C-alpha positions, 0 to 999 in steps of 0.5 A, spaced: 637 474 882 631 474 878 631 476 870 638 478 870 640 471 871 636 468 865 640 472 861 647 469 863 651 466 857 657 462 857 662 464 851 663 458 846 670 461 844 673 463 851 669 460 856 667 465 861 660 467 863 657 473 862 650 477 862 647 479 855 644 485 858 647 491 861 644 497 863 645 501 857 644 496 851 643 489 849 650 485 848 650 480 843 657 478 843 662 476 848 666 482 852 673 479 851 673 475 846 668 479 841 665 471 839 658 471 838 658 463 839 655 462 846 651 457 850 645 459 855 647 457 862 642 452 865 638 455 871 637 451 877 631 453 882 630 450 888 625 445 885 630 441 881 
């Protein structure tokens, strides 16, 4: 997944996961409920 996986977020209000980067722009809010509250998704690697 590379760089895209580092931009995953979980919405703090509705709980869906979304990416903060699309092909055309940077997204700073939830695409569904428009909340700006989010948590970064912890990424696990093979070494963990």
